[in-house]
ZATORTOR-130445 format. One line per 2 residues: number of its first residue (from 1); for each residue z negated, x negated, y negated of N, C-alpha, C, CB. Coordinates in nm, 4 decimals. Glycine has a CB too. Example, Ala and Ser with C-alpha at 12.3 -4.5 7.8 and 13.67 -1.06 7.14 Angstrom:
1	-0.7800,-1.3190,0.5690,-0.7800,-1.2300,0.4500,-0.7800,-1.3200,0.3300,-0.9046,-1.1308,0.4473 | -0.7080,-1.2850,0.2250,-0.7140,-1.3670,0.1060,-0.7870,-1.2900,-0.0030,-0.5725,-1.4084,0.0598
This chain:
1	0.0000,-0.0847,0.1173,0.0000,0.0000,0.0000,0.0000,-0.0891,-0.1233,-0.1217,0.0963,0.0001 | 0.0839,-0.0549,-0.2171,0.0866,-0.1277,-0.3439,0.0385,-0.0343,-0.4558,0.2305,-0.1822,-0.3743
3	0.0414,-0.0829,-0.5786,-0.0096,-0.0051,-0.6908,0.0671,0.1257,-0.7077,-0.0022,-0.0868,-0.8191 | 0.1972,0.1210,-0.6926,0.2804,0.2410,-0.7075,0.2397,0.3474,-0.6053,0.4304,0.2056,-0.6912
5	0.2168,0.3048,-0.4814,0.1738,0.3975,-0.3765,0.0352,0.4542,-0.4070,0.1731,0.3271,-0.2396 | -0.0535,0.3702,-0.4571,-0.1883,0.4132,-0.4931,-0.1837,0.5198,-0.6030,-0.2726,0.2927,-0.5389
7	-0.1033,0.4954,-0.7034,-0.0890,0.5906,-0.8143,-0.0361,0.7236,-0.7622,0.0053,0.5342,-0.9237 | 0.0648,0.7187,-0.6777,0.1225,0.8420,-0.6223,0.0194,0.9196,-0.5416,0.2440,0.8098,-0.5344
9	-0.0567,0.8499,-0.4582,-0.1575,0.9154,-0.3754,-0.2662,0.9804,-0.4614,-0.2201,0.8144,-0.2787 | -0.3126,0.9095,-0.5631,-0.4144,0.9649,-0.6529,-0.3590,1.0870,-0.7268,-0.4621,0.8575,-0.7543
11	-0.2361,1.0768,-0.7748,-0.1736,1.1896,-0.8452,-0.1654,1.3118,-0.7548,-0.0330,1.1513,-0.8950 | -0.1238,1.2919,-0.6302,-0.1116,1.4031,-0.5356,-0.2477,1.4638,-0.5018,-0.0426,1.3559,-0.4075
13	-0.3474,1.3790,-0.4756,-0.4794,1.4274,-0.4343,-0.5560,1.4933,-0.5490,-0.5612,1.3127,-0.3781 | -0.5391,1.4431,-0.6700,-0.6161,1.4947,-0.7836,-0.5408,1.6001,-0.8645,-0.6550,1.3809,-0.8742
15	-0.4150,1.6207,-0.8323,-0.3369,1.7221,-0.9020,-0.3077,1.6856,-1.0471,-0.4087,1.8536,-0.8970 | -0.2852,1.5570,-1.0709,-0.2510,1.5100,-1.2060,-0.1129,1.4462,-1.2008,-0.3579,1.4081,-1.2605
17	-0.0575,1.4195,-1.3179,0.0740,1.3544,-1.3219,0.0604,1.2082,-1.2810,0.1371,1.3655,-1.4634 | 0.1724,1.1504,-1.2423,0.1717,1.0088,-1.2061,0.1348,0.9229,-1.3264,0.3086,0.9665,-1.1507
19	0.1778,0.9641,-1.4438,0.1455,0.8890,-1.5661,-0.0051,0.8855,-1.5867,0.2151,0.9517,-1.6897 | -0.0700,1.0029,-1.5723,-0.2162,1.0109,-1.5900,-0.2879,0.9304,-1.4821,-0.2638,1.1584,-1.5864
21	-0.2389,0.9385,-1.3576,-0.2992,0.8640,-1.2468,-0.2867,0.7140,-1.2714,-0.2326,0.9021,-1.1123 | -0.1713,0.6712,-1.3235,-0.1531,0.5288,-1.3514,-0.2464,0.4834,-1.4633,-0.0068,0.4995,-1.3890
23	-0.2675,0.5682,-1.5629,-0.3616,0.5350,-1.6703,-0.5019,0.5163,-1.6145,-0.3616,0.6446,-1.7785 | -0.5418,0.6006,-1.5203,-0.6748,0.5893,-1.4597,-0.6874,0.4608,-1.3790,-0.7035,0.7105,-1.3702
25	-0.5861,0.4319,-1.2988,-0.5878,0.3098,-1.2179,-0.5931,0.1871,-1.3085,-0.4636,0.3033,-1.1254 | -0.5103,0.1843,-1.4127,-0.5103,0.0711,-1.5056,-0.6448,0.0557,-1.5758,-0.3996,0.0878,-1.6091
27	-0.7064,0.1681,-1.6120,-0.8371,0.1629,-1.6786,-0.9427,0.1035,-1.5863,-0.8801,0.3032,-1.7242 | -0.9414,0.1428,-1.4607,-1.0379,0.0889,-1.3640,-1.0172,-0.0607,-1.3464,-1.0250,0.1607,-1.2279
29	-0.8921,-0.1022,-1.3230,-0.8634,-0.2435,-1.3020,-0.8989,-0.3274,-1.4242,-0.7170,-0.2623,-1.2672 | -0.8619,-0.2799,-1.5432,-0.8890,-0.3588,-1.6633,-1.0384,-0.3680,-1.6913,-0.8171,-0.2984,-1.7836
31	-1.1135,-0.2624,-1.6614,-1.2580,-0.2665,-1.6795,-1.3211,-0.3692,-1.5857,-1.3190,-0.1277,-1.6554 | -1.2787,-0.3715,-1.4614,-1.3307,-0.4698,-1.3654,-1.2985,-0.6107,-1.4126,-1.2719,-0.4457,-1.2241
33	-1.1754,-0.6341,-1.4537,-1.1341,-0.7671,-1.4998,-1.2131,-0.8084,-1.6241,-0.9826,-0.7690,-1.5300 | -1.2288,-0.7183,-1.7189,-1.3029,-0.7495,-1.8416,-1.4482,-0.7887,-1.8107,-1.3001,-0.6287,-1.9374
35	-1.5117,-0.7157,-1.7204,-1.6497,-0.7470,-1.6841,-1.6592,-0.8827,-1.6143,-1.7070,-0.6372,-1.5937 | -1.5644,-0.9108,-1.5255,-1.5651,-1.0400,-1.4566,-1.5400,-1.1547,-1.5544,-1.4594,-1.0417,-1.3452
37	-1.4505,-1.1334,-1.6510,-1.4236,-1.2353,-1.7533,-1.5491,-1.2691,-1.8312,-1.3144,-1.1879,-1.8490 | -1.6311,-1.1680,-1.8594,-1.7526,-1.1908,-1.9375,-1.8659,-1.2451,-1.8509,-1.7966,-1.0615,-2.0054
39	-1.8400,-1.2665,-1.7228,-1.9398,-1.3260,-1.6348,-2.0273,-1.2251,-1.5629,-2.0258,-1.4174,-1.7127 | -2.0004,-1.0970,-1.5812,-2.0789,-0.9915,-1.5170,-2.0182,-0.9532,-1.3827,-2.0881,-0.8680,-1.6081
41	-2.1040,-0.9188,-1.2870,-2.0578,-0.8666,-1.1593,-2.0405,-0.7153,-1.1713,-2.1571,-0.9027,-1.0448 | -1.9529,-0.6591,-1.0898,-1.9301,-0.5144,-1.0886,-1.9736,-0.4630,-0.9520,-1.7788,-0.4785,-1.1183
43	-2.0769,-0.3778,-0.9523,-2.1321,-0.3247,-0.8273,-2.0939,-0.1777,-0.8141,-2.2870,-0.3421,-0.8226 | -2.0262,-0.1444,-0.7052,-1.9864,-0.0067,-0.6780,-2.0519,0.0336,-0.5459,-1.8287,0.0085,-0.6721
45	-2.1626,0.1089,-0.5535,-2.2348,0.1472,-0.4314,-2.1433,0.2169,-0.3308,-2.3525,0.2387,-0.4660 | -2.1571,0.1774,-0.2060,-2.0760,0.2360,-0.1000,-1.9393,0.1731,-0.0857,-2.0600,0.3810,-0.1239
47	-1.9024,0.0884,-0.1794,-1.7718,0.0221,-0.1751,-1.7884,-0.1287,-0.1654,-1.6887,0.0581,-0.2989 | -1.8531,-0.1881,-0.2670,-1.8744,-0.3317,-0.2635,-1.9001,-0.3880,-0.4013,-1.7562,-0.4006,-0.2014
49	-1.9066,-0.5198,-0.4077,-1.9341,-0.5898,-0.5327,-1.8203,-0.6863,-0.5658,-2.0681,-0.6656,-0.5239 | -1.7727,-0.6789,-0.6887,-1.6802,-0.7787,-0.7399,-1.7683,-0.8820,-0.8091,-1.5707,-0.7159,-0.8386
51	-1.7552,-1.0072,-0.7700,-1.8451,-1.1108,-0.8204,-1.7662,-1.2266,-0.8794,-1.9373,-1.1611,-0.7087 | -1.8323,-1.2980,-0.9710,-1.7755,-1.4197,-1.0278,-1.8465,-1.5372,-0.9622,-1.7904,-1.4234,-1.1848
53	-1.7692,-1.6282,-0.9055,-1.8248,-1.7465,-0.8416,-1.7829,-1.8682,-0.9225,-1.7779,-1.7585,-0.6931 | -1.8742,-1.9596,-0.9420,-1.8411,-2.0833,-1.0107,-1.8188,-2.1915,-0.9065,-1.9528,-2.1241,-1.1110
55	-1.6998,-2.2451,-0.9058,-1.6652,-2.3535,-0.8131,-1.7007,-2.4863,-0.8788,-1.5130,-2.3492,-0.7741 | -1.7636,-2.5733,-0.8041,-1.8059,-2.7017,-0.8583,-1.6868,-2.7967,-0.8733,-1.9130,-2.7645,-0.7684
57	-1.7043,-2.8921,-0.9632,-1.6043,-2.9979,-0.9795,-1.5984,-3.0746,-0.8478,-1.6392,-3.0939,-1.1011 | -1.4778,-3.1174,-0.8092,-1.4654,-3.1933,-0.6847,-1.3503,-3.2914,-0.6930,-1.4458,-3.0991,-0.5657
59	-1.3509,-3.3818,-0.5990,-1.2471,-3.4832,-0.5898,-1.1446,-3.4373,-0.4866,-1.3070,-3.6225,-0.5520 | -1.0177,-3.4559,-0.5158,-0.9118,-3.4203,-0.4219,-0.8139,-3.5363,-0.4115,-0.8388,-3.2902,-0.4661
61	-0.7339,-3.5357,-0.3072,-0.6347,-3.6406,-0.2850,-0.4967,-3.5764,-0.2826,-0.6627,-3.7184,-0.1522 | -0.4038,-3.6327,-0.3598,-0.2653,-3.5865,-0.3577,-0.2009,-3.6506,-0.2347,-0.1874,-3.6242,-0.4920
63	-0.1546,-3.5701,-0.1394,-0.1054,-3.6236,-0.0118,0.0096,-3.7241,-0.0241,-0.0612,-3.5105,0.0745 | 0.1043,-3.7008,-0.1143,0.2218,-3.7884,-0.1228,0.1867,-3.9297,-0.1663,0.3227,-3.7302,-0.2187
65	0.0932,-3.9418,-0.2602,0.0643,-4.0723,-0.3184,-0.0746,-4.1246,-0.2844,0.0796,-4.0654,-0.4666 | -0.1543,-4.0452,-0.2159,-0.2940,-4.0793,-0.1868,-0.3740,-4.1054,-0.3131,-0.3006,-4.2010,-0.0965
67	-0.3276,-4.0505,-0.4241,-0.3979,-4.0653,-0.5513,-0.5126,-3.9662,-0.5570,-0.3018,-4.0446,-0.6709 | -0.6261,-4.0132,-0.6049,-0.7435,-3.9269,-0.6185,-0.7441,-3.8632,-0.7571,-0.8745,-4.0071,-0.5945
69	-0.7706,-3.7331,-0.7599,-0.7791,-3.6607,-0.8859,-0.9066,-3.5765,-0.8855,-0.6530,-3.5715,-0.9080 | -0.9548,-3.5484,-1.0038,-1.0730,-3.4645,-1.0165,-1.0280,-3.3235,-1.0510,-1.1709,-3.5201,-1.1243
71	-1.0739,-3.2291,-0.9709,-1.0487,-3.0881,-0.9997,-1.1720,-3.0379,-1.0737,-1.0200,-3.0036,-0.8675 | -1.1564,-2.9960,-1.1990,-1.2731,-2.9531,-1.2768,-1.3335,-2.8239,-1.2217,-1.2344,-2.9338,-1.4235
73	-1.4563,-2.7972,-1.2592,-1.5193,-2.6728,-1.2155,-1.4472,-2.5546,-1.2798,-1.6708,-2.6714,-1.2514 | -1.4496,-2.4419,-1.2111,-1.3827,-2.3223,-1.2618,-1.4491,-2.1986,-1.2027,-1.2310,-2.3246,-1.2280
75	-1.4214,-2.0848,-1.2652,-1.4742,-1.9581,-1.2156,-1.3659,-1.8864,-1.1368,-1.5253,-1.8693,-1.3320 | -1.4074,-1.8225,-1.0284,-1.3136,-1.7480,-0.9448,-1.3739,-1.6119,-0.9117,-1.2798,-1.8268,-0.8146
77	-1.2887,-1.5129,-0.8986,-1.3336,-1.3788,-0.8633,-1.3423,-1.3661,-0.7122,-1.2389,-1.2717,-0.9215 | -1.4375,-1.2861,-0.6673,-1.4531,-1.2601,-0.5259,-1.4937,-1.1157,-0.5040,-1.5557,-1.3549,-0.4643
79	-1.4844,-1.0710,-0.3802,-1.5237,-0.9353,-0.3455,-1.6092,-0.9394,-0.2209,-1.4005,-0.8447,-0.3246 | -1.7228,-0.8703,-0.2264,-1.8106,-0.8581,-0.1108,-1.8183,-0.7100,-0.0734,-1.9534,-0.9174,-0.1405
81	-1.7592,-0.6714,0.0372,-1.7625,-0.5299,0.0744,-1.9034,-0.4871,0.1140,-1.6647,-0.5024,0.1894 | -1.9367,-0.3600,0.0882,-2.0671,-0.3075,0.1262,-2.0701,-0.2819,0.2769,-2.0990,-0.1775,0.0478
83	-2.1888,-0.2627,0.3286,-2.2046,-0.2346,0.4706,-2.1300,-0.1058,0.5075,-2.3544,-0.2232,0.5072 | -2.1425,-0.0049,0.4218,-2.0749,0.1231,0.4428,-1.9225,0.1035,0.4481,-2.1125,0.2229,0.3307
85	-1.8693,0.0229,0.3585,-1.7259,-0.0065,0.3542,-1.6826,-0.0727,0.4862,-1.6922,-0.0989,0.2325 | -1.7592,-0.1703,0.5304,-1.7255,-0.2405,0.6544,-1.7256,-0.1445,0.7747,-1.8249,-0.3558,0.6787
87	-1.8252,-0.0559,0.7777,-1.8341,0.0403,0.8882,-1.7149,0.1361,0.8903,-1.9642,0.1200,0.8781 | -1.6707,0.1786,0.7716,-1.5590,0.2725,0.7638,-1.4274,0.2085,0.8052,-1.5469,0.3275,0.6233
89	-1.4144,0.0781,0.7835,-1.2898,0.0084,0.8146,-1.2787,-0.0216,0.9642,-1.2803,-0.1216,0.7341 | -1.3911,-0.0330,1.0330,-1.3885,-0.0666,1.1767,-1.3049,0.0278,1.2571,-1.5269,-0.0679,1.2325
């Protein structure tokens, strides 16, 4: 399923236009992204948690030249599904 399919399904189930359904989907996604950008986690009971993880600085090797480079620390988004979510997917 892609975003287009998700929008269509929401529109059909909720009895709204595809345009309105897409606005809702975009609002949800942008809100999650905005919260993660600001360093906040997003907790949705029964679904899971979107979390920000800070990756530490590390040393890496470029395979072609065996040159060592430093990869600086950075933040990455992650998702931890809830127990209920995991049970429903089984």
